[in-house]
C-alpha positions in Angstrom: 0.0 0.0 0.0 1.3 3.4 -1.0 2.0 5.7 2.1 1.3 9.3 1.4 1.6 12.3 3.8 -0.5 15.4 3.2 0.7 18.6 4.9 -2.1 20.9 5.8 -5.8 20.2 6.7 -7.4 23.0 4.8 -10.0 22.2 2.2 -7.5 21.2 -0.5 -5.4 19.1 1.9 -8.5 17.2 3.2 -9.8 16.8 -0.4 -6.5 15.3 -1.4 -6.4 12.9 1.5 -10.0 11.9 0.9 -9.2 11.1 -2.8 -6.1 9.2 -1.8 -7.9 7.1 0.8 -10.6 6.2 -1.8 -7.8 5.2 -4.1 -6.5 2.8 -1.5 -3.5 4.7 -0.2 -2.4 4.8 3.4 -2.8 8.6 4.3 -1.4 10.7 7.1 -2.5 14.4 7.3 -0.4 16.8 9.4 -2.1 20.0 10.7 -0.9 22.2 13.6 -4.3 23.6 14.3 -8.0 22.7 13.8 -8.9 21.5 10.2 -10.0 24.5 8.2 -8.7 27.2 10.6 -6.1 28.7 8.2 -6.7 30.1 4.8 -9.9 28.0 4.5 -11.4 29.8 7.5 -15.0 31.2 7.5 -18.6 30.0 7.5 -19.1 30.2 3.7 -17.3 30.6 0.4 -18.4 31.5 -3.1 -18.9 28.9 -5.7 -18.8 30.6 -9.1 -18.0 29.4 -12.6 -17.0 32.7 -14.2 -13.3 33.2 -14.7 -11.2 35.0 -17.3 -9.6 31.7 -18.4 -12.1 29.4 -20.0 -10.0 26.4 -19.0 -10.4 27.3 -15.4 -14.1 27.8 -15.8 -14.3 24.2 -17.3 -12.1 22.9 -14.4 -14.4 24.5 -11.9 -17.4 23.0 -13.7 -15.8 19.5 -13.1 -15.4 20.4 -9.5 -19.0 21.4 -9.2 -20.0 17.9 -10.2 -17.6 16.5 -7.6 -19.2 18.7 -4.9 -22.6 17.1 -5.8 -21.0 13.7 -5.5 -19.8 14.6 -2.0 -23.3 15.7 -1.1 -24.5 12.2 -2.0 -21.7 10.5 -0.3 -21.9 12.5 3.0 -25.7 13.1 3.0 -25.5 16.8 3.5 -25.8 20.0 1.4 -22.4 21.5 0.7 -23.3 24.1 -1.9 -26.5 26.2 -1.6 -29.0 26.2 -4.4 -29.5 30.0 -4.5 -26.9 30.7 -7.2 -24.3 33.3 -7.6 -25.2 36.9 -8.6 -22.7 39.3 -10.3 -23.2 42.9 -11.2 -21.2 45.5 -13.2 -19.8 45.9 -16.7 -17.7 42.8 -16.2 -20.9 40.7 -16.6 -20.5 40.8 -20.4 -17.1 39.2 -20.3 -18.2 36.5 -17.8 -21.1 35.6 -20.1 -18.8 35.5 -23.1 -16.5 33.0 -21.4 -19.4 30.8 -20.1 -21.3 30.8 -23.4 -18.7 28.3 -24.7 -19.5 25.9 -21.8 -23.2 25.0 -22.4 -23.4 22.9 -19.2 -23.2 26.0 -17.1 -26.6 27.8 -17.0 -26.3 31.6 -16.7 -28.7 34.4 -17.4 -28.9 38.2 -17.4 -31.1 39.6 -14.7 -33.5 42.5 -15.2 -33.6 45.0 -12.3 -36.8 43.4 -10.9 -35.3 39.9 -11.1 -32.2 41.1 -9.4 -34.2 42.7 -6.6 -36.1 39.4 -6.1 -33.0 37.3 -6.1 -31.0 39.6 -3.8 -33.5 41.6 -1.7 -30.8 43.0 0.6 -29.2 45.0 -2.3 -30.0 48.6 -2.9 -31.6 49.6 -6.2 -29.4 48.8 -9.2 -30.2 49.1 -12.9 -27.0 48.1 -14.5 -25.8 44.8 -15.9 -26.5 41.8 -13.7 -26.3 38.0 -14.1 -27.2 34.8 -12.3 -24.9 31.7 -12.3 -27.7 29.2 -11.4 -25.3 26.4 -10.4 -23.2 28.7 -8.3 -23.9 29.3 -4.6 -22.5 29.4 -1.1 -20.2 26.6 -0.1 -21.1 25.3 3.4 -17.6 25.3 4.7 -18.3 23.9 8.2 -20.4 21.1 6.8 -17.6 20.3 4.3 -14.9 20.2 7.0 -17.0 18.1 9.4 -17.8 15.5 6.6 -14.2 15.3 5.3 -12.7 15.1 8.8 -15.1 12.2 9.7 -14.2 10.4 6.6 -10.5 10.7 7.5 -10.8 9.3 11.0 -7.5 8.1 12.3 -5.5 9.9 9.5 -5.1 13.3 11.2 -1.9 14.1 13.2 -1.9 17.4 15.1 1.7 18.6 14.8 3.7 21.3 13.0 6.0 20.3 10.1 9.4 21.9 10.0 10.9 20.2 6.9 10.2 17.9 4.0 13.1 16.3 2.1 13.8 13.6 -0.4 15.7 10.5 0.9 18.4 8.8 -1.2 16.8 5.4 -1.1 13.5 6.7 -2.3 10.5 8.4 -0.8 10.5 11.5 1.3 10.8 12.3 5.0 8.5 14.6 7.0 10.2 16.1 10.1 7.4 17.3 12.5 7.6 18.7 16.0 7.7 15.3 17.6 8.4 12.8 14.8 10.4 12.0 11.7 8.5 9.7 9.4 9.1 8.4 5.9 6.5 8.2 3.1 6.4 7.1 -0.5 5.1 10.6 -1.4 4.4 13.9 0.3 1.8 16.4 -0.8 2.2 20.0 0.4 -1.1 21.9 0.9 0.0 24.2 3.6 -1.2 27.5 2.3 1.3 30.3 3.2 3.7 27.6 4.5 3.8 25.6 1.2 6.5 27.6 -0.6 9.0 27.4 2.3 8.5 23.6 2.8 8.7 23.1 -1.0 12.0 25.0 -1.2 13.6 22.5 1.1 12.5 19.7 -1.2 13.9 21.5 -4.3 10.7 23.1 -5.6 10.7 26.8 -6.2 7.1 28.2 -6.1 6.7 31.9 -7.0 4.1 32.7 -4.4 3.2 36.3 -3.6 1.9 36.7 0.0 -0.6 39.2 1.2 -3.2 39.6 4.0 -7.0 40.0 3.7 -10.0 40.9 5.8 -13.6 39.6 5.5 -16.4 41.0 7.6 -19.6 39.4 8.7 -22.9 41.4 9.0 -26.3 40.4 10.3 -29.3 40.3 7.9 -31.7 42.8 9.3 -34.8 40.7 8.7 -35.9 37.5 7.1 -35.1 38.0 3.4 -37.9 35.6 2.4 -35.6 33.7 0.0 -32.3 31.8 0.3 -29.7 34.5 -0.4 -27.2 34.0 -3.3 -23.6 34.8 -3.3 -22.7 38.2 -4.7 -19.9 39.9 -6.7 -19.9 43.6 -7.4 -17.5 45.0 -10.0 -19.7 48.0 -10.9 -18.2 50.8 -8.8 -21.8 52.0 -8.4 -21.5 51.9 -4.6 -18.0 53.2 -4.2 -16.0 50.0 -4.5 -15.1 47.4 -7.1 -14.0 43.9 -6.6 -16.5 43.2 -3.8 -17.6 39.7 -3.0 -20.1 38.3 -0.4 -21.7 35.1 0.7 -24.5 34.1 3.1 -24.2 31.8 6.1 -26.0 28.5 6.1 -28.9 29.9 8.2 -29.3 32.9 5.9 -28.9 35.3 9.0 -25.5 36.6 8.2 -23.6 37.8 5.2 -19.8 37.9 4.9 -18.5 40.8 2.8 -14.9 41.4 1.6 -13.0 43.5 -0.8 -10.7 41.7 -3.3 -8.0 44.2 -2.3 -5.3 43.0 0.0 -2.6 44.5 2.1 1.1 44.0 1.5 3.4 41.7 3.5 7.1 42.2 4.0 9.7 39.6 3.1 9.9 38.5 6.8 6.1 37.8 6.7 5.0 40.9 8.7 2.3 43.3 7.6 3.8 46.3 5.8 1.0 48.5 7.4 -0.3 47.2 10.7 -3.5 49.3 10.3 -4.3 48.1 6.8 -6.6 45.2 7.8 -8.6 47.6 9.9 -8.9 50.0 6.9 -10.1 47.2 4.7 -12.8 46.2 7.3 -13.9 49.8 7.7 -14.3 50.1 3.9 -16.4 46.9 3.8 -18.7 48.4 6.5 -19.0 51.6 4.5 -19.8 49.7 1.4 -22.6 47.8 3.3 -24.1 51.1 4.3 -24.3 52.2 0.7 -25.0 49.0 -1.2 -26.6 46.5 1.2 -29.3 48.2 3.3 -30.7 44.8 4.1 -27.7 44.2 6.4 -26.9 45.8 9.7 -23.7 47.7 9.0 -22.2 47.0 12.4 -19.7 44.1 12.1 -20.8 40.9 13.7 -17.5 39.0 13.1 -14.2 39.0 11.1 -12.1 36.6 9.2 -8.4 37.7 8.7 -6.4 35.4 6.6 -3.4 35.1 4.3 -3.6 35.2 0.5 -1.2 33.3 -1.7 -1.2 34.5 -5.4 0.8 33.3 -8.4 2.3 35.9 -10.8 0.0 35.1 -13.7 -3.3 36.1 -12.1 -5.5 36.4 -9.0 -7.1 33.0 -10.0 -3.8 31.4 -10.9 -3.3 27.8 -9.7 -0.7 25.1 -10.3 0.9 21.9 -9.1 4.7 21.6 -8.7 6.2 18.1 -8.4 9.7 16.7 -8.3 10.7 13.2 -7.2 8.5 12.2 -4.3 7.2 15.6 -3.3 4.3 17.6 -4.8 2.8 21.0 -3.9 -0.2 23.1 -4.9 -0.3 26.9 -4.8 -2.8 29.5 -5.9 -5.6 31.8 -4.8 -9.4 31.3 -4.6 -9.0 27.5 -4.5 -11.9 26.5 -2.2 -14.4 25.9 -4.9 -11.8 23.9 -6.9 -11.0 21.6 -3.9 -12.6 18.3 -5.0 -11.0 18.5 -8.5 -7.7 19.7 -7.1 -7.7 16.9 -4.5 -8.2 14.4 -7.2 -5.4 15.8 -9.3 -3.0 15.9 -6.4 -3.9 12.3 -5.5 -3.2 11.3 -9.1 0.1 13.1 -9.0 1.1 11.4 -5.7 0.2 7.9 -7.0 1.5 8.2 -10.6 4.2 10.8 -10.4 2.6 12.7 -13.2 0.9 16.1 -12.9 -2.2 16.5 -15.1 -1.1 18.8 -18.0 -3.5 21.6 -17.3 -2.2 22.0 -13.8 1.5 22.1 -14.6 2.9 25.6 -13.8 3.8 26.2 -17.5 0.1 26.0 -18.4 -0.6 29.1 -16.3 -4.1 27.9 -15.5 -6.3 30.9 -14.3 -4.2 33.4 -16.3 -5.9 36.9 -16.2 
């Protein structure tokens, strides 16, 4: 039986371990904190199909089918059925990309249809669309289901180094152990590049920090709320994204903008996260009157981007060590997990996910 270590119990790490176990591998998952407490943190994430790169849109569509498969396997809803709403001039580009993928139902929304779908939004008469098979990913339900499926595989410890060993395989040196495996997969978020470098892999990750703010829904919206992206600038910000909680009582709002990080990993401006959160609150006052603009919670997390785009993603592999890096990966997790499992068991990275393919290029 092939022994594989997965470093990191975020959504991609757990997805990889799940796929490996289903393929018959002996899996060990290392995580220093609670599963899903790092870059995967939060109550919900957006599932959307629209991306600049049509190849990524198709890959995400494959992942959507796998999310459905997980729902059947685990017996729980993992992606809401309320869809994903987007507004602004960028809608035309999104529709152009998705029009070449007929299995993804999308439609323009008239102002009245937009108001019915997203009643918490202020009046808007510009371009709007609905990605019917998009929706809010139920992150807590996903982590609970995956963690249960991996019973006995999780090790709570921090990993200091991963290295190839001359006789074959790779070694994981954790806080209280040194174990050997046939293959090691790095899914450690901001820690991936550093661990990969020790194994001879150079990953050009750009690190930043991000703030997401949760607000209470003022009153029962009457319908399940969709996720939301606003690139219009109509309400003073572009690059806004938002998603509802599973109970429809809270809505998390963030700006795509991030704050810079120094080479040593510290914030270049210690007040920048507070500024981003304040701007999210100000945006809610202008754009989302159905929300109480007083913050009810925060998620602060790291962002790992690749040079070719905000949605860039790739798998690096050499010898018996593989690593994944990119941004906005949550929705892709089932498909990425399958690709990483395939890489670990065959030694071959699927062509579309090789770094030279620049998947997700803006």
